[in-house]
VOPAGU-2260 file (C-alpha; in pm, 1 decimal, decimal comma):
REM VOPAGU-2260
SITE   aa  ch    i         X         Y         Z
SITE  MET   A    0    -405,8     -86,1     251,6
SITE  GLU   A    1    -406,2    -431,8      98,7
SITE  ASN   A    2    -663,0    -696,0      21,8
SITE  PHE   A    3    -678,3    -969,2     285,2
SITE  LEU   A    4    -878,4   -1269,6     409,0
SITE  ARG   A    5   -1063,1   -1253,1     739,7
SITE  ASP   A    6   -1039,4   -1544,8     984,5
SITE  GLY   A    7   -1343,0   -1768,3     982,1
SITE  ARG   A    8   -1512,8   -1596,2     691,0
SITE  GLU   A    9   -1540,5   -1653,9     320,0
SITE  PRO   A   10   -1262,8   -1473,9     129,8
SITE  HIS   A   11   -1512,8   -1315,8    -107,8
SITE  ALA   A   12   -1801,1   -1243,0     128,6
SITE  GLU   A   13   -1989,1    -945,7     -11,9
SITE  HIS   A   14   -2115,8    -660,3     204,7
SITE  ASP   A   15   -2371,8    -396,1     129,7
SITE  VAL   A   16   -2191,8     -61,5     158,0
SITE  SER   A   17   -2477,6     102,9     343,3
SITE  GLU   A   18   -2470,3    -164,0     616,7
SITE  LEU   A   19   -2099,8    -143,2     697,8
SITE  ASN   A   20   -2022,0     -49,9    1056,4
SITE  LEU   A   21   -1762,4     225,1    1037,9
SITE  HIS   A   22   -1682,2     230,0    1410,4
SITE  SER   A   23   -1522,9     -83,6    1548,2
SITE  SER   A   24   -1387,3      86,4    1859,2
SITE  GLU   A   25   -1446,1     391,1    2075,4
SITE  GLU   A   26   -1154,3     572,9    1911,9
SITE  GLU   A   27   -1002,3     461,9    1582,5
SITE  TYR   A   28    -661,0     545,4    1449,7
SITE  ILE   A   29    -496,5     624,5    1123,0
SITE  GLY   A   30    -204,4     390,2    1153,4
SITE  SER   A   31    -106,8      48,5    1270,9
SITE  SER   A   32    -182,5    -163,8    1574,3
SITE  GLU   A   33     -54,3     -99,8    1925,5
SITE  ASP   A   34     259,4    -295,7    1833,2
SITE  ASP   A   35     371,9     -15,9    1603,2
SITE  GLU   A   36     311,4     303,2    1797,7
SITE  ASP   A   37     531,7     505,2    1563,7
SITE  PHE   A   38     272,6     465,4    1290,0
SITE  ILE   A   39     -32,1     561,7    1495,7
SITE  ILE   A   40    -203,8     898,1    1443,5
SITE  PRO   A   41    -546,5     956,0    1603,0
SITE  ALA   A   42    -805,8     964,3    1327,0
SITE  LYS   A   43    -995,5    1250,2    1489,8
SITE  TYR   A   44    -703,4    1478,9    1400,4
SITE  VAL   A   45    -759,9    1535,6    1032,4
SITE  ARG   A   46    -656,1    1887,4     936,2
SITE  ILE   A   47    -348,3    2105,8     945,2
SITE  THR   A   48    -417,8    2474,9     928,7
SITE  THR   A   49     -98,7    2608,7     769,5
SITE  VAL   A   50     187,9    2486,6     553,3
SITE  ALA   A   51     426,1    2575,8     836,4
SITE  GLU   A   52     242,7    2338,0    1066,9
SITE  ILE   A   53     261,0    2066,3     803,8
SITE  LEU   A   54     637,7    2101,2     784,4
SITE  ALA   A   55     673,4    2119,5    1162,3
SITE  HIS   A   56     446,2    1815,0    1215,8
SITE  ARG   A   57     243,5    1987,7    1485,1
SITE  ILE   A   58     -72,0    1829,4    1623,0
SITE  GLN   A   59    -367,9    1882,2    1392,8
SITE  ILE   A   60    -687,2    2053,9    1499,5
SITE  PRO   A   61    -949,4    1801,9    1622,6
SITE  ILE   A   62   -1283,2    1776,5    1447,4
SITE  SER   A   63   -1566,0    1951,1    1624,5
SITE  SER   A   64   -1834,4    1727,9    1774,7
SITE  SER   A   65   -2098,9    1937,5    1599,1
SITE  SER   A   66   -2285,7    1815,6    1291,2
SITE  GLU   A   67   -2090,1    2048,9    1062,3
SITE  GLU   A   68   -1907,9    1873,0     778,9
SITE  VAL   A   69   -1527,9    1899,3     770,3
SITE  LYS   A   70   -1368,8    1896,9     426,0
SITE  LEU   A   71   -1053,5    1691,9     381,5
SITE  ASP   A   72    -756,4    1922,1     327,7
SITE  PRO   A   73    -608,1    1813,9     -10,0
SITE  ARG   A   74    -261,2    1926,0     100,7
SITE  LEU   A   75    -282,4    1686,2     392,0
SITE  VAL   A   76    -321,3    1384,0     162,8
SITE  SER   A   77       6,3    1464,7     -11,5
SITE  GLU   A   78     185,1    1464,2     326,1
SITE  HIS   A   79     157,7    1081,0     347,3
SITE  LEU   A   80     104,8    1083,9     723,8
SITE  TYR   A   81      51,7     706,6     725,6
SITE  MET   A   82     431,0     675,0     682,4
SITE  GLY   A   83     463,9     749,3    1054,2
SITE  SER   A   84     483,1    1027,7    1309,0
SITE  ASP   A   85     857,1     979,4    1365,2
SITE  MET   A   86     964,4    1120,1    1027,8
SITE  GLU   A   87    1250,7    1371,0    1045,1
SITE  PHE   A   88    1240,9    1674,4     816,4
SITE  ILE   A   89    1564,7    1763,9     633,8
SITE  THR   A   90    1595,9    2134,7     703,8
SITE  GLN   A   91    1854,7    2212,9     435,3
SITE  PRO   A   92    1680,7    2162,0      97,5
SITE  ALA   A   93    1867,4    2017,4    -197,7
SITE  ALA   A   94    1991,1    2261,5    -458,8
SITE  SER   A   95    1884,9    2216,7    -820,0
SITE  LEU   A   96    2145,3    2033,7   -1024,3
SITE  GLU   A   97    2305,2    2223,8   -1310,4
SITE  GLU   A   98    2140,2    2163,8   -1648,1
SITE  GLY   A   99    2367,2    1987,0   -1895,7
SITE  ARG   A  100    2608,7    1870,6   -1626,1
SITE  VAL   A  101    2678,9    1501,1   -1558,1
SITE  TYR   A  102    2640,9    1363,3   -1203,8
SITE  GLU   A  103    2694,9    1025,1   -1040,9
SITE  LEU   A  104    2394,5     938,2    -823,0
SITE  LEU   A  105    2262,9     649,1    -618,1
SITE  ALA   A  106    1982,4     501,0    -829,9
SITE  LEU   A  107    1656,3     317,5    -765,3
SITE  VAL   A  108    1475,7     119,8   -1034,4
SITE  GLN   A  109    1103,8     192,9   -1047,8
SITE  SER   A  110     915,2     -90,5   -1216,0
SITE  GLY   A  111     587,1      25,5   -1369,0
SITE  ILE   A  112     631,2     380,7   -1240,1
SITE  VAL   A  113     726,0     682,2   -1451,6
SITE  THR   A  114     755,0    1002,1   -1248,1
SITE  PHE   A  115     760,3    1365,9   -1354,8
SITE  PRO   A  116     897,5    1666,9   -1163,2
SITE  GLU   A  117     699,1    1815,4    -871,4
SITE  HIS   A  118     534,8    1484,3    -777,8
SITE  ILE   A  119     583,8    1318,3    -438,5
SITE  LEU   A  120     692,0     954,6    -413,5
SITE  PRO   A  121     699,7     778,0     -71,7
SITE  LEU   A  122     936,9     481,6     -42,8
SITE  VAL   A  123    1020,7     213,0     213,9
SITE  LEU   A  124    1358,4      40,2     182,1
SITE  TYR   A  125    1487,0    -269,0     361,0
SITE  SER   A  126    1827,2    -342,6     203,1
SITE  PRO   A  127    2100,7    -262,3     462,5
SITE  PRO   A  128    2359,1    -155,8     197,5
SITE  LEU   A  129    2101,4      68,0      30,3
SITE  ILE   A  130    1995,7     220,5     362,5
SITE  SER   A  131    2360,0     291,4     447,0
SITE  ALA   A  132    2415,8     457,1     108,1
SITE  LEU   A  133    2101,0     667,1     146,8
SITE  ARG   A  134    2208,7     797,6     485,7
SITE  SER   A  135    2522,8     927,6     316,3
SITE  VAL   A  136    2300,7    1098,3      57,1
SITE  PHE   A  137    2122,6    1287,0     337,9
SITE  ASN   A  138    2449,1    1466,1     418,7
SITE  ASP   A  139    2550,6    1527,2      57,2
SITE  LEU   A  140    2337,4    1621,6    -245,4
SITE  LYS   A  141    2017,4    1484,6     -85,6
SITE  VAL   A  142    1925,2    1367,7    -435,9
SITE  ILE   A  143    1883,6    1019,5    -583,1
SITE  ALA   A  144    1808,3     896,5    -935,7
SITE  LEU   A  145    1476,8     729,6   -1020,9
SITE  ILE   A  146    1507,6     514,9   -1333,4
SITE  PRO   A  147    1193,5     353,1   -1474,9
SITE  ALA   A  148    1205,0      -3,4   -1599,3
SITE  LYS   A  149    1104,7     -44,4   -1961,5
SITE  PRO   A  150     748,4    -171,0   -2012,6
SITE  ASN   A  151     714,2    -551,1   -2034,8
SITE  SER   A  152    1071,6    -610,3   -1914,4
SITE  SER   A  153    1156,8    -891,1   -1673,0
SITE  THR   A  154    1078,6    -823,1   -1307,2
SITE  ALA   A  155    1387,5   -1013,2   -1195,4
SITE  ASP   A  156    1618,9    -841,9   -1444,5
SITE  PRO   A  157    1442,4    -529,3   -1575,4
SITE  SER   A  158    1569,3    -332,1   -1872,1
SITE  LEU   A  159    1630,7      28,0   -1776,0
SITE  ALA   A  160    1484,8     324,8   -1959,9
SITE  GLN   A  161    1713,9     587,9   -2110,2
SITE  TYR   A  162    1546,1     870,9   -1921,6
SITE  GLY   A  163    1451,9     924,4   -1558,4
SITE  THR   A  164    1413,8    1186,6   -1287,3
SITE  THR   A  165    1605,5    1302,6    -985,0
SITE  ALA   A  166    1428,2    1297,7    -649,0
SITE  GLU   A  167    1506,3    1508,4    -344,5
SITE  VAL   A  168    1480,9    1325,0     -12,2
SITE  TYR   A  169    1313,3    1572,5     222,2
SITE  GLU   A  170    1193,0    1346,2     505,7
SITE  TYR   A  171    1312,5    1017,0     648,6
SITE  SER   A  172    1246,5     788,1     942,2
SITE  GLY   A  173    1499,8     714,9    1211,9
SITE  SER   A  174    1348,3     391,1    1340,5
SITE  GLU   A  175    1396,1      31,1    1235,9
SITE  PRO   A  176    1315,8    -190,8    1059,9
SITE  GLY   A  177    1376,7     -44,3     720,2
SITE  LEU   A  178    1402,7     316,5     614,9
SITE  ARG   A  179    1098,0     523,6     526,0
SITE  ILE   A  180    1160,7     826,2     305,7
SITE  LYS   A  181     954,8    1088,5     125,1
SITE  THR   A  182    1095,7    1217,2    -201,4
SITE  ARG   A  183     999,6    1509,2    -424,8
SITE  VAL   A  184    1073,0    1456,9    -792,9
SITE  LYS   A  185    1289,5    1743,6    -918,7
SITE  GLN   A  186    1454,3    1724,0   -1263,9
SITE  ARG   A  187    1462,3    1508,2   -1575,0
SITE  PHE   A  188    1782,6    1337,8   -1686,7
SITE  LYS   A  189    1929,8    1113,9   -1954,7
SITE  VAL   A  190    2106,8     798,4   -1839,3
SITE  ILE   A  191    2469,9     792,1   -1955,1
SITE  ALA   A  192    2580,4     473,6   -1776,8
SITE  THR   A  193    2483,9     244,3   -1488,8
SITE  TRP   A  194    2682,3       2,1   -1274,5
SITE  ILE   A  195    2669,3    -193,8    -949,8
SITE  ASP   A  196    2904,1     -69,3    -677,6
SITE  GLU   A  197    3097,9    -281,7    -429,5
SITE  TYR   A  198    2798,1    -284,0    -192,2
SITE  GLU   A  199    2563,3    -409,5    -467,6
SITE  ASN   A  200    2384,8     -75,1    -497,1
SITE  LEU   A  201    2285,2      57,5    -837,0
SITE  MET   A  202    2473,5     371,4    -939,4
SITE  ALA   A  203    2405,8     590,5   -1241,6
SITE  LYS   A  204    2587,6     857,8   -1437,1
SITE  VAL   A  205    2317,9    1096,0   -1557,0
SITE  GLN   A  206    2302,0    1421,1   -1752,6
SITE  ILE   A  207    2050,3    1678,0   -1628,5
SITE  LEU   A  208    1816,4    1783,0   -1909,6
SITE  PRO   A  209    1719,9    2146,1   -1976,1
SITE  GLU   A  210    1368,3    2289,2   -1967,8
SITE  LYS   A  211    1307,8    2495,9   -2280,1
SITE  SER   A  212    1026,0    2746,8   -2312,7
SITE  LEU   A  213    1134,6    2943,2   -2621,8
SITE  SER   A  214     847,8    2970,0   -2865,6
SITE  PRO   A  215     918,7    2873,6   -3228,2
SITE  MET   A  216     735,6    3197,0   -3316,2
SITE  GLN   A  217     989,4    3412,1   -3129,5
SITE  PRO   A  218    1186,2    3508,7   -3447,6
SITE  TRP   A  219     869,3    3666,7   -3590,1
SITE  LEU   A  220     822,4    3898,3   -3291,2
SITE  SER   A  221     992,5    4236,6   -3266,2
SITE  SER   A  222    1125,5    4364,7   -2934,1
SITE  LYS   A  223     830,4    4608,4   -2918,5
SITE  LEU   A  224     578,3    4329,9   -2973,8
SITE  ILE   A  225     751,2    4113,0   -2714,6
SITE  HIS   A  226     721,5    4398,4   -2462,1
SITE  GLN   A  227     349,8    4436,9   -2544,7
SITE  ARG   A  228     301,0    4062,8   -2510,5
SITE  THR   A  229     468,4    4068,6   -2168,0
SITE  SER   A  230     241,5    4349,9   -2048,2
SITE  LEU   A  231     -68,3    4166,0   -2166,8
SITE  LEU   A  232      54,2    3850,7   -2000,7
SITE  GLU   A  233     108,5    4021,9   -1664,9
SITE  ARG   A  234    -244,2    4164,5   -1681,6
SITE  ALA   A  235    -389,3    3823,4   -1772,6
SITE  VAL   A  236    -210,1    3655,0   -1482,5
SITE  GLN   A  237    -325,4    3921,7   -1238,3
SITE  ASP   A  238    -689,8    3921,3   -1353,8
SITE  ASN   A  239    -702,2    3557,7   -1466,2
SITE  SER   A  240    -844,3    3691,9   -1794,2
SITE  TRP   A  241    -696,3    3444,0   -2037,3
SITE  THR   A  242    -970,3    3485,4   -2294,4
SITE  ASN   A  243    -885,6    3854,1   -2335,4
SITE  TYR   A  244    -517,1    3769,2   -2354,4
SITE  ARG   A  245    -570,2    3517,7   -2635,7
SITE  ASN   A  246    -798,2    3756,3   -2824,5
SITE  SER   A  247    -539,1    4031,9   -2794,5
SITE  LEU   A  248    -277,0    3817,6   -2967,2
SITE  ASP   A  249    -450,6    3877,9   -3298,9
SITE  THR   A  250    -384,6    4249,9   -3330,0
SITE  LYS   A  251    -160,9    4368,4   -3048,7
SITE  VAL   A  252     126,3    4123,0   -3036,2
SITE  SER   A  253     208,0    3960,7   -3368,3
SITE  PRO   A  254     158,4    4014,0   -3741,7
SITE  LEU   A  255      74,4    3643,2   -3754,5
SITE  ALA   A  256    -283,5    3525,2   -3710,5
SITE  GLY   A  257    -376,0    3488,3   -3345,3
SITE  TRP   A  258    -488,4    3127,4   -3387,0
SITE  VAL   A  259    -142,6    3041,1   -3522,6
SITE  LEU   A  260      40,8    3208,0   -3237,8
SITE  GLN   A  261    -185,9    3043,1   -2981,1
SITE  GLN   A  262     -56,9    2702,7   -3090,5
SITE  PHE   A  263     291,1    2802,2   -2970,3
SITE  ASP   A  264     219,1    3037,8   -2681,3
SITE  CYS   A  265     278,8    2848,3   -2355,6
SITE  HIS   A  266      40,6    3062,7   -2148,8
SITE  SER   A  267    -244,2    3026,7   -2399,6
SITE  LEU   A  268    -178,8    2652,5   -2412,0
SITE  ALA   A  269    -176,0    2634,9   -2030,9
SITE  ALA   A  270    -513,9    2811,4   -2012,8
SITE  ARG   A  271    -657,5    2565,3   -2267,0
SITE  VAL   A  272    -516,0    2268,8   -2073,6
SITE  ARG   A  273    -677,9    2390,5   -1750,4
SITE  PHE   A  274   -1009,9    2438,9   -1931,2
SITE  GLN   A  275    -997,7    2085,0   -2070,1
SITE  ILE   A  276    -900,6    1940,0   -1730,1
SITE  LYS   A  277   -1203,5    2103,3   -1570,6
SITE  LYS   A  278   -1430,2    1992,2   -1855,2
SITE  LEU   A  279   -1295,6    1636,8   -1876,8
SITE  MET   A  280   -1308,3    1559,6   -1505,8
SITE  ALA   A  281   -1606,2    1779,6   -1412,3
SITE  ILE   A  282   -1394,6    1953,8   -1146,1
SITE  ASP   A  283   -1557,2    2236,6    -950,3
SITE  ASP   A  284   -1406,1    2583,3    -915,0
SITE  SER   A  285   -1271,8    2525,7    -562,3
SITE  SER   A  286   -1089,5    2207,8    -667,7
SITE  MET   A  287    -946,2    2382,1    -974,5
SITE  GLU   A  288    -742,5    2595,3    -734,7
SITE  LEU   A  289    -527,9    2282,5    -685,4
SITE  VAL   A  290    -433,5    2277,1   -1054,7
SITE  PRO   A  291    -122,3    2489,5   -1131,1
SITE  THR   A  292    -157,2    2791,3   -1360,5
SITE  GLU   A  293     212,6    2843,6   -1440,8
SITE  PRO   A  294     286,8    2658,8   -1770,8
SITE  HIS   A  295     600,0    2480,3   -1650,9
SITE  SER   A  296     437,2    2337,8   -1336,9
SITE  LEU   A  297     111,1    2264,4   -1518,9
SITE  SER   A  298     288,7    2062,3   -1788,8
SITE  PHE   A  299     433,1    1829,3   -1525,1
SITE  TRP   A  300     113,8    1819,7   -1314,9
SITE  ALA   A  301     -84,8    1717,8   -1621,5
SITE  ALA   A  302     180,7    1467,3   -1732,0
SITE  ASN   A  303     162,2    1301,6   -1390,3
SITE  ASN   A  304    -214,7    1264,9   -1429,6
SITE  LEU   A  305    -242,5    1170,9   -1796,3
SITE  LEU   A  306    -432,0     858,9   -1899,2
SITE  MET   A  307    -157,0     691,9   -2099,7
SITE  ASP   A  308      64,3     384,1   -2084,6
SITE  ASP   A  309     423,7     382,0   -1956,8
SITE  GLU   A  310     567,3     381,1   -2308,5
SITE  GLY   A  311     386,0     706,0   -2382,2
SITE  ARG   A  312     495,0     852,9   -2050,2
SITE  LEU   A  313     858,7     773,9   -2126,0
SITE  LYS   A  314     831,4     953,7   -2459,4
SITE  LEU   A  315     681,1    1255,4   -2285,2
SITE  LEU   A  316     961,3    1243,6   -2025,9
SITE  GLU   A  317    1215,2    1293,4   -2306,7
SITE  GLU   A  318    1051,3    1616,9   -2422,4
SITE  ASP   A  319    1255,0    1927,3   -2335,6
SITE  ASN   A  320    1019,1    2196,3   -2462,8
SITE  ILE   A  321     731,9    2301,7   -2238,1
SITE  ILE   A  322     526,2    2412,0   -2537,9
SITE  TYR   A  323     533,2    2074,0   -2707,8
SITE  ARG   A  324     469,3    1900,9   -2375,9
SITE  LEU   A  325     156,4    2113,7   -2325,7
SITE  ARG   A  326      45,2    2046,0   -2683,6
SITE  THR   A  327      81,4    1671,0   -2627,6
SITE  VAL   A  328    -111,6    1696,3   -2302,4
SITE  LEU   A  329    -384,2    1901,8   -2469,8
SITE  GLU   A  330    -427,6    1643,0   -2743,6
SITE  LEU   A  331    -461,0    1359,6   -2492,5
SITE  ILE   A  332    -702,1    1526,4   -2249,2
SITE  SER   A  333    -933,2    1653,4   -2524,1
SITE  LYS   A  334   -1076,4    1302,4   -2558,5
SITE  ARG   A  335   -1332,3    1122,1   -2351,5
SITE  HIS   A  336   -1218,6     823,6   -2144,8
SITE  VAL   A  337   -1404,6     534,7   -1985,9
SITE  PHE   A  338   -1258,4     276,9   -1746,7
SITE  SER   A  339   -1311,2     -96,9   -1729,4
SITE  CYS   A  340   -1169,4    -402,5   -1552,4
SITE  CYS   A  341    -840,8    -510,5   -1711,7
SITE  VAL   A  342    -938,3    -879,9   -1678,8
SITE  CYS   A  343   -1301,3    -903,6   -1795,0
SITE  SER   A  344   -1356,9    -553,1   -1943,6
SITE  VAL   A  345   -1674,7    -489,1   -1742,5
SITE  PRO   A  346   -1745,5    -109,8   -1723,6
SITE  ILE   A  347   -1620,2      56,3   -1403,8
SITE  ALA   A  348   -1634,4     436,2   -1440,3
SITE  ASP   A  349   -1643,3     733,2   -1675,3
SITE  HIS   A  350   -1397,8    1022,1   -1687,8
SITE  THR   A  351   -1658,0    1247,0   -1521,2
SITE  ASP   A  352   -1646,7    1016,2   -1216,2
SITE  VAL   A  353   -1287,0    1117,0   -1142,5
SITE  ILE   A  354   -1256,9    1327,9    -827,1
SITE  LEU   A  355    -974,3    1564,3    -732,1
SITE  ILE   A  356    -908,7    1545,5    -358,1
SITE  CYS   A  357    -529,2    1582,7    -346,5
SITE  SER   A  358    -307,4    1871,2    -450,7
SITE  GLN   A  359     -93,3    1619,4    -640,6
SITE  GLY   A  360    -381,1    1539,4    -875,4
SITE  THR   A  361    -607,1    1243,8    -949,8
SITE  SER   A  362    -327,1     990,1   -1015,8
SITE  LEU   A  363    -130,8     933,3    -696,7
SITE  PHE   A  364     152,0     720,5    -558,5
SITE  PHE   A  365     107,2     562,6    -217,0
SITE  ASN   A  366     313,3     312,3     -20,6
SITE  ASN   A  367     236,7      27,4     216,0
SITE  PRO   A  368     498,9      58,3     494,0
SITE  ARG   A  369     461,0    -312,0     577,4
SITE  THR   A  370     527,4    -444,9     226,8
SITE  ALA   A  371     723,2    -149,1      77,9
SITE  GLN   A  372     501,2    -176,3    -230,3
SITE  VAL   A  373     429,9     144,0    -420,8
SITE  ARG   A  374      77,9     168,5    -560,4
SITE  LYS   A  375     -27,3     399,1    -840,9
SITE  VAL   A  376    -396,0     478,7    -800,4
SITE  MET   A  377    -674,6     706,2    -924,0
SITE  THR   A  378    -955,2     861,5    -720,2
SITE  PHE   A  379   -1323,7     838,3    -818,6
SITE  ARG   A  380   -1642,1     981,5    -667,6
SITE  GLN   A  381   -1848,8     681,9    -782,7
SITE  VAL   A  382   -1803,9     352,9    -970,4
SITE  GLN   A  383   -2009,2      58,5   -1092,5
SITE  ASN   A  384   -1966,8    -319,9   -1092,2
SITE  ILE   A  385   -1742,3    -319,5    -784,2
SITE  ARG   A  386   -1833,3    -488,2    -456,2
SITE  VAL   A  387   -1682,8    -434,6    -111,5
SITE  VAL   A  388   -1539,4    -755,5      36,7
SITE  SER   A  389   -1459,2    -666,2     399,3
SITE  ARG   A  390   -1542,4    -426,0     678,9
SITE  PRO   A  391   -1355,3     -93,4     699,7
SITE  SER   A  392   -1005,0     -71,6     845,2
SITE  VAL   A  393    -800,7     232,4     942,1
SITE  GLU   A  394    -463,7      55,0     941,0
SITE  PHE   A  395    -214,4     264,4     741,1
SITE  SER   A  396    -497,8     465,1     587,0
SITE  TRP   A  397    -373,3     684,1     304,7
SITE  PHE   A  398    -642,6     943,2     374,8
SITE  PRO   A  399    -647,8    1103,7     722,5
SITE  GLY   A  400    -989,1    1064,3     886,6
SITE  TYR   A  401   -1094,7     780,6     656,7
SITE  ALA   A  402   -1112,9     401,1     664,5
SITE  TRP   A  403   -1070,6     165,6     369,1
SITE  SER   A  404   -1230,8    -156,8     247,7
SITE  PRO   A  405   -1098,2    -372,1     -40,3
SITE  GLY   A  406   -1312,2    -375,5    -353,1
SITE  GLU   A  407   -1319,4    -632,6    -631,3
SITE  CYS   A  408   -1479,5    -667,2    -972,7
SITE  SER   A  409   -1830,5    -803,8    -929,3
SITE  SER   A  410   -1786,7   -1007,0   -1247,2
SITE  CYS   A  411   -1442,2   -1169,9   -1227,1
SITE  ARG   A  412   -1338,5   -1090,1    -865,3
SITE  ASN   A  413   -1024,0    -908,9    -979,0
SITE  HIS   A  414    -895,4    -677,5    -701,6
SITE  LEU   A  415    -959,9    -323,6    -826,7
SITE  GLY   A  416    -897,4     -97,7    -529,0
SITE  TRP   A  417   -1060,0      30,5    -212,0
SITE  TYR   A  418   -1377,4     197,0     -91,4
SITE  ILE   A  419   -1285,4     494,0     129,5
SITE  THR   A  420   -1530,5     595,4     405,0
SITE  SER   A  421   -1528,3     829,2     704,4
SITE  ALA   A  422   -1348,5     661,4     994,1
SITE  ALA   A  423   -1383,5     818,0    1340,3
SITE  THR   A  424   -1661,5    1050,0    1228,2
SITE  LYS   A  425   -1932,8    1059,9     963,9
SITE  GLN   A  426   -1880,8    1434,5     919,7
SITE  MET   A  427   -1599,6    1416,7     663,8
SITE  LYS   A  428   -1646,8    1571,2     320,0
SITE  PRO   A  429   -1648,3    1395,5      84,7
SITE  LYS   A  430   -1821,3    1129,0     293,6
SITE  ASN   A  431   -1689,0     849,8      73,5
SITE  PHE   A  432   -1504,7     786,8    -253,7
SITE  TRP   A  433   -1311,7     514,9    -437,0
SITE  VAL   A  434    -940,5     458,9    -492,3
SITE  LEU   A  435    -865,4     222,0    -780,2
SITE  CYS   A  436    -532,4      68,1    -886,0
SITE  SER   A  437    -415,2     189,5   -1225,8
SITE  GLU   A  438    -270,9    -155,5   -1301,6
SITE  SER   A  439    -615,5    -312,1   -1250,1
SITE  LEU   A  440    -789,1     -85,2   -1500,9
SITE  GLN   A  441    -785,7     -30,5   -1872,6
SITE  THR   A  442    -898,6     291,2   -2031,7
SITE  GLU   A  443   -1088,6     327,7   -2356,7
SITE  THR   A  444   -1019,3     654,5   -2534,7
SITE  ILE   A  445   -1322,6     765,3   -2734,4
SITE  SER   A  446   -1236,6    1002,6   -3016,3
SITE  LYS   A  447   -1476,8    1227,4   -3203,4
SITE  SER   A  448   -1517,7     958,3   -3464,8
SITE  SER   A  449   -1630,4     724,3   -3183,9
SITE  GLU   A  450   -1335,5     492,6   -3244,3
SITE  MET   A  451   -1201,9     329,9   -2928,6
SITE  ASN   A  452    -834,6     285,6   -2853,9
SITE  VAL   A  453    -778,8      61,2   -2551,1
SITE  LYS   A  454    -468,4     129,5   -2344,4
SITE  MET   A  455    -336,4       5,0   -2012,9
SITE  PHE   A  456    -223,6     257,2   -1752,2
């Protein structure tokens, strides 16, 4: 999915969205041309019914020819099917690395990308020495190191951050050219040392960081109160009655005031974070099922989707304690955000325009298998001041059942992202939405005092 010029037409020819012809052939495909059959997946197959079928790569159920709308399965988006139908699943999962221990891992530098655990990052690699080293990883730890480049460092010779994340390789392609892999981010680490090996691959000695959840209030709680707190927590999880749980903290758990304890109780913080996520992004109840409830997972899910620059993300990546990570997240998502073009500052969208259509969240990483370029994007239900500059294409579509059209700023013609529309059928739900590049946007954080703080993603 990249911007391109069409033969014989003006490079910035504008099209009215309502007049676009979504069907250029009798049957369209999610994938490449006939020259690359490994990438082709019929667009009419858009849903997988079970997780087991996802992992087994079985054929998806075709859309009915009736007029009934078919909702895009958010789990399907995170499968990155555009990477190809020839991907091989690694059946033996990687074990978690021991916290505090030092490991030597094959490393990849991620410029402009800071990842947190439990996110999925698709990659395409073309360096023969790197491909050879990765194939050895498949038979060993199955884990590589992802090290972010420091913000504003040179592209040719980037400065490496002190902290990064491990990534488990769980799928890979067996065909040439290049090597396509899907990785799942696993654990945080501190970089001890880096060097270039004899094959010119980057290697790193890293120390796996712990995940702490001990509350600073723990010394003030007796064993009896801790037992009562655990019982209340189990009931709250079972009934999803977090309000009652927080209210009970006042008298049943601690001699401290309930409002004090709530500032350091990870489950109370997690419930508040989920409430603010729903309020900030205007997410409906069905979509909220995609947002984790467990504090540890939620802290990383929210960190992956925070509206903050890379410098702030790196600071959050250093944080060991789940409680403080949730508190930082809560502070950031309690503010209103508006989006504008990073070149001319024309308004583009509001935080209530953000749409959640993927289990990974609203900020996603996608890859173009032809260019190997990783894109960090956000999804929106509607935008303003963007015009579509070409007819829809289904080549390497990131969203099964949908086509894409490049979109640019109507003021300065800066490429902002893509307009996503139903491809082989007009029965998809949502019928259309927008995917915008984080690097092409700036966000204005509006505090209660109405002061604006402009940050780049």
